[in-house]
C-alpha positions as semicolon CSV with decimal commas, in nm:
position;residue;x (nm);y (nm);z (nm)
1;M;0,000;0,000;0,000
2;Q;0,281;0,237;0,092
3;K;0,445;0,154;-0,238
4;F;0,120;0,231;-0,424
5;F;0,087;0,581;-0,273
6;S;0,452;0,648;-0,334
7;N;0,385;0,628;-0,710
8;K;0,293;0,995;-0,765
9;R;0,217;0,959;-1,133
10;L;-0,044;0,696;-1,073
11;I;-0,206;0,907;-0,803
12;V;-0,220;1,214;-1,027
13;L;-0,372;1,006;-1,306
14;M;-0,640;0,867;-1,079
15;V;-0,726;1,210;-0,941
16;A;-0,750;1,356;-1,290
17;F;-0,975;1,073;-1,400
18;L;-1,204;1,120;-1,102
19;V;-1,220;1,496;-1,161
20;C;-1,313;1,443;-1,528
21;V;-1,584;1,196;-1,436
22;G;-1,717;1,439;-1,179
23;L;-1,718;1,731;-1,420
24;I;-1,896;1,523;-1,684
25;S;-2,157;1,410;-1,436
26;A;-2,209;1,762;-1,308
27;S;-2,239;1,894;-1,661
28;V;-2,503;1,635;-1,747
29;L;-2,701;1,714;-1,432
30;V;-2,684;2,088;-1,488
31;R;-2,777;2,050;-1,852
32;N;-3,087;1,850;-1,761
33;R;-3,191;2,101;-1,499
34;R;-3,121;2,428;-1,676
35;N;-3,236;2,583;-1,998
36;T;-2,900;2,746;-2,057
37;P;-2,563;2,571;-2,087
38;P;-2,320;2,579;-1,793
39;L;-2,078;2,867;-1,755
40;V;-1,778;2,676;-1,889
41;Q;-1,973;2,569;-2,196
42;Q;-2,102;2,923;-2,248
43;V;-1,748;3,059;-2,236
44;G;-1,637;2,792;-2,483
45;N;-1,929;2,859;-2,718
46;D;-1,871;3,234;-2,706
47;A;-1,504;3,186;-2,780
48;V;-1,579;2,960;-3,077
49;G;-1,840;3,205;-3,205
50;L;-1,600;3,498;-3,174
51;V;-1,328;3,313;-3,361
52;G;-1,579;3,213;-3,631
53;T;-1,692;3,573;-3,669
54;V;-1,334;3,697;-3,700
55;V;-1,255;3,428;-3,957
56;D;-1,580;3,473;-4,156
57;A;-1,567;3,853;-4,170
58;P;-1,297;3,879;-4,441
59;A;-1,455;3,595;-4,642
60;N;-1,800;3,758;-4,626
61;A;-1,652;4,094;-4,723
62;V;-1,483;3,942;-5,028
63;S;-1,799;3,752;-5,126
64;N;-2,020;4,061;-5,089
65;G;-1,768;4,264;-5,285
66;L;-1,772;4,013;-5,570
67;D;-2,153;4,014;-5,568
68;D;-2,155;4,394;-5,584
69;V;-1,914;4,391;-5,877
70;A;-2,126;4,131;-6,058
71;N;-2,443;4,333;-5,996
72;L;-2,269;4,648;-6,118
73;L;-2,159;4,475;-6,439
74;N;-2,511;4,338;-6,495
75;T;-2,659;4,684;-6,436
76;Y;-2,415;4,836;-6,683
77;S;-2,500;4,577;-6,949
78;E;-2,874;4,625;-6,892
79;N;-2,831;5,002;-6,910
80;E;-2,644;4,978;-7,240
81;R;-2,912;4,749;-7,382
82;L;-3,191;4,986;-7,277
83;K;-3,003;5,283;-7,421
84;S;-2,973;5,106;-7,756
85;Q;-3,347;5,030;-7,749
86;L;-3,426;5,393;-7,669
87;D;-3,208;5,506;-7,957
88;G;-3,398;5,268;-8,186
89;L;-3,735;5,395;-8,059
90;A;-3,627;5,755;-8,105
91;Q;-3,520;5,679;-8,462
92;T;-3,850;5,504;-8,532
93;K;-4,041;5,800;-8,391
94;V;-3,853;6,042;-8,616
95;Q;-3,919;5,818;-8,918
96;N;-4,290;5,799;-8,836
97;Q;-4,311;6,177;-8,803
98;A;-4,136;6,222;-9,137
99;L;-4,369;5,970;-9,303
100;R;-4,676;6,146;-9,163
101;R;-4,556;6,480;-9,295
102;E;-4,480;6,328;-9,634
103;N;-4,818;6,154;-9,642
104;K;-4,995;6,479;-9,559
105;Q;-4,808;6,666;-9,833
106;L;-4,889;6,397;-10,090
107;K;-5,258;6,407;-9,998
108;Q;-5,261;6,784;-10,042
109;E;-5,096;6,755;-10,383
110;L;-5,344;6,485;-10,488
111;K;-5,631;6,680;-10,332
112;L;-5,726;6,385;-10,112
113;N;-5,910;6,464;-9,791
114;A;-5,887;6,109;-9,657
115;T;-5,765;5,763;-9,752
116;L;-5,833;5,408;-9,642
117;T;-5,571;5,439;-9,368
118;D;-5,729;5,740;-9,196
119;Y;-5,943;5,679;-8,890
120;G;-6,035;5,803;-8,545
121;T;-6,112;5,607;-8,228
122;I;-6,372;5,609;-7,951
123;D;-6,264;5,445;-7,625
124;A;-6,513;5,231;-7,435
125;A;-6,528;4,986;-7,147
126;V;-6,670;4,634;-7,159
127;K;-6,999;4,618;-6,970
128;A;-7,089;4,252;-7,003
129;R;-6,980;3,927;-7,157
130;S;-7,186;3,613;-7,131
131;T;-7,004;3,297;-7,027
132;S;-7,234;3,091;-7,248
133;N;-7,158;3,311;-7,549
134;W;-6,797;3,395;-7,460
135;R;-6,638;3,372;-7,806
136;N;-6,920;3,553;-7,987
137;I;-7,050;3,868;-7,818
138;L;-6,960;4,137;-7,563
139;I;-7,134;4,463;-7,464
140;I;-6,957;4,800;-7,438
141;D;-7,072;5,115;-7,255
142;K;-7,081;5,350;-7,557
143;G;-7,362;5,387;-7,809
144;A;-7,517;5,619;-8,065
145;V;-7,485;5,929;-7,844
146;S;-7,106;5,875;-7,843
147;G;-7,086;5,841;-8,220
148;I;-7,088;5,462;-8,241
149;R;-7,230;5,322;-8,565
150;K;-7,302;4,970;-8,688
151;N;-7,014;4,784;-8,858
152;M;-6,740;4,989;-8,694
153;P;-6,439;4,768;-8,613
154;V;-6,328;4,728;-8,252
155;M;-5,971;4,695;-8,126
156;S;-5,814;4,584;-7,799
157;D;-5,444;4,594;-7,716
158;A;-5,274;4,613;-8,055
159;G;-5,523;4,437;-8,280
160;I;-5,873;4,385;-8,413
161;I;-6,109;4,186;-8,189
162;G;-6,448;4,238;-8,352
163;R;-6,712;4,460;-8,511
164;I;-7,016;4,657;-8,388
165;V;-7,334;4,468;-8,484
166;E;-7,597;4,644;-8,272
167;V;-7,611;5,005;-8,150
168;N;-7,830;5,142;-7,872
169;Q;-7,823;5,494;-7,731
170;T;-7,580;5,424;-7,445
171;N;-7,436;5,081;-7,523
172;S;-7,345;4,862;-7,819
173;K;-7,300;4,496;-7,900
174;V;-6,968;4,375;-8,042
175;E;-6,946;4,056;-8,245
176;L;-6,600;3,913;-8,187
177;I;-6,368;3,806;-8,467
178;S;-6,369;3,460;-8,307
179;T;-6,745;3,418;-8,358
180;D;-6,887;3,092;-8,489
181;N;-7,174;3,277;-8,658
182;D;-7,163;3,174;-9,025
183;A;-7,352;3,490;-9,123
184;A;-7,098;3,723;-8,962
185;N;-6,951;4,010;-9,164
186;R;-6,593;3,883;-9,189
187;F;-6,282;4,101;-9,207
188;A;-6,101;4,141;-9,538
189;A;-5,729;4,087;-9,478
190;Q;-5,398;4,106;-9,656
191;V;-5,037;4,014;-9,601
192;V;-4,731;4,122;-9,796
193;V;-4,483;3,849;-9,895
194;D;-4,171;3,932;-10,100
195;N;-4,324;4,267;-10,200
196;K;-4,637;4,090;-10,323
197;T;-4,976;4,141;-10,160
198;I;-5,192;3,841;-10,074
199;N;-5,557;3,919;-10,006
200;G;-5,790;3,696;-9,808
201;V;-6,070;3,683;-9,554
202;I;-6,076;3,585;-9,187
203;T;-6,309;3,289;-9,219
204;G;-6,312;3,134;-8,874
205;Y;-6,152;3,061;-8,539
206;Q;-5,991;2,742;-8,410
207;T;-6,094;2,706;-8,047
208;S;-5,844;2,433;-7,962
209;T;-5,542;2,649;-8,052
210;G;-5,690;2,997;-8,013
211;E;-5,593;3,083;-8,373
212;L;-5,778;3,279;-8,640
213;I;-5,823;3,117;-8,981
214;M;-5,748;3,315;-9,296
215;G;-5,886;3,166;-9,616
216;Q;-6,009;3,261;-9,965
217;M;-5,661;3,387;-10,046
218;S;-5,594;3,535;-10,386
219;T;-5,279;3,336;-10,458
220;T;-5,107;3,009;-10,375
221;L;-4,783;3,192;-10,306
222;N;-4,638;3,040;-9,990
223;L;-4,679;3,249;-9,679
224;K;-4,406;3,270;-9,419
225;K;-4,447;3,200;-9,050
226;G;-4,423;3,525;-8,856
227;A;-4,573;3,740;-9,132
228;K;-4,808;4,015;-9,009
229;V;-5,167;4,016;-9,137
230;Y;-5,356;4,347;-9,157
231;T;-5,698;4,467;-9,264
232;S;-5,708;4,551;-9,636
233;G;-5,945;4,848;-9,605
234;L;-6,182;4,701;-9,864
235;G;-6,533;4,571;-9,834
236;G;-6,660;4,778;-9,543
237;L;-6,596;5,051;-9,290
238;T;-6,270;4,901;-9,169
239;P;-5,960;5,117;-9,226
240;K;-5,659;4,968;-9,397
241;G;-5,359;4,862;-9,191
242;L;-5,516;4,750;-8,863
243;L;-5,324;4,453;-8,727
244;I;-5,518;4,126;-8,719
245;G;-5,254;3,872;-8,623
246;T;-4,932;3,687;-8,701
247;V;-4,905;3,380;-8,922
248;Q;-4,833;3,068;-8,715
249;A;-4,891;2,791;-8,969
250;I;-4,992;2,742;-9,333
251;K;-5,185;2,448;-9,475
252;K;-5,312;2,359;-9,821
253;D;-5,650;2,215;-9,906
254;D;-5,704;1,855;-10,019
255;Y;-5,624;1,950;-10,379
256;G;-5,300;2,128;-10,293
257;L;-5,423;2,452;-10,445
258;A;-5,559;2,698;-10,190
259;N;-5,371;2,809;-9,880
260;T;-5,520;2,840;-9,535
261;A;-5,326;3,041;-9,278
262;Y;-5,358;3,011;-8,901
263;L;-5,297;3,336;-8,714
264;K;-5,216;3,425;-8,357
265;P;-5,460;3,713;-8,282
266;A;-5,298;4,050;-8,214
267;G;-5,584;4,149;-7,983
268;N;-5,646;3,969;-7,655
269;L;-5,973;3,782;-7,705
270;N;-5,980;3,621;-7,361
271;D;-5,942;3,917;-7,125
272;V;-6,102;4,231;-7,267
273;S;-6,186;4,521;-7,037
274;V;-6,121;4,833;-7,249
275;V;-6,164;4,867;-7,626
276;S;-6,124;5,128;-7,899
277;V;-6,399;5,159;-8,157
278;V;-6,253;5,264;-8,493
279;K;-6,427;5,517;-8,716
280;R;-6,292;5,531;-9,068
281;T;-6,265;5,883;-9,202
282;I;-6,337;5,798;-9,564
283;G;-6,679;5,653;-9,641
284;G;-6,744;5,308;-9,774
285;D;-6,998;5,033;-9,810
């Protein structure tokens, strides 16, 4: 026994072991009893957190700096792109103004008061649209007292959506271009391909694809996808040059002779709240 206690290293080892076991036991007991960690653990956690903050600060600064540089470069690129678009729009505006002046001068020289492209508009709001007759008819809040007349074309967004078919004093009925009424007064249309004009008529609407159908075309010349189709200004009170839609597909009939074009409508036929009724300046039947 005396020899055992004379071994100081063994005694120190045993004491250290007992102290560790005691500290672990105390830590477990305190942890179970308290909502916060013990003081020693708090000091350790705070120290680790402080070191982590010191180490992360430079890395976060570099990362944020790189993000700022990237955002700055993206902003610069976007700004340059928008500036180029504005320059293009400004040039287009100047060209349009020059063309209007030239057109006016030519009309004066030819002693023309109006042409098929001249028209005015009357703005109106949609009053009603029946769910059972959704693709055929809607009612607007302007009528005869506002200058609305039967057969005037109606536009929404950038394109034709229909025609006035009934006029009351304070409201009017619009027959949509998507109507399935076989007796409807259809729009005469035209598209220019390779400097050649193709005339046709909007003959129907394909519900499954939401596309207008252009038939009765004057030539078998192949149309191109993406070509713009406009009103021809013939056969009614519709001015020339109102956008109808864009060619999406072209099909031939069973004999391979006549073309049928399928158009994406320029006007929104599904969500119409405000429209413009078009009044052609020059008269017509």
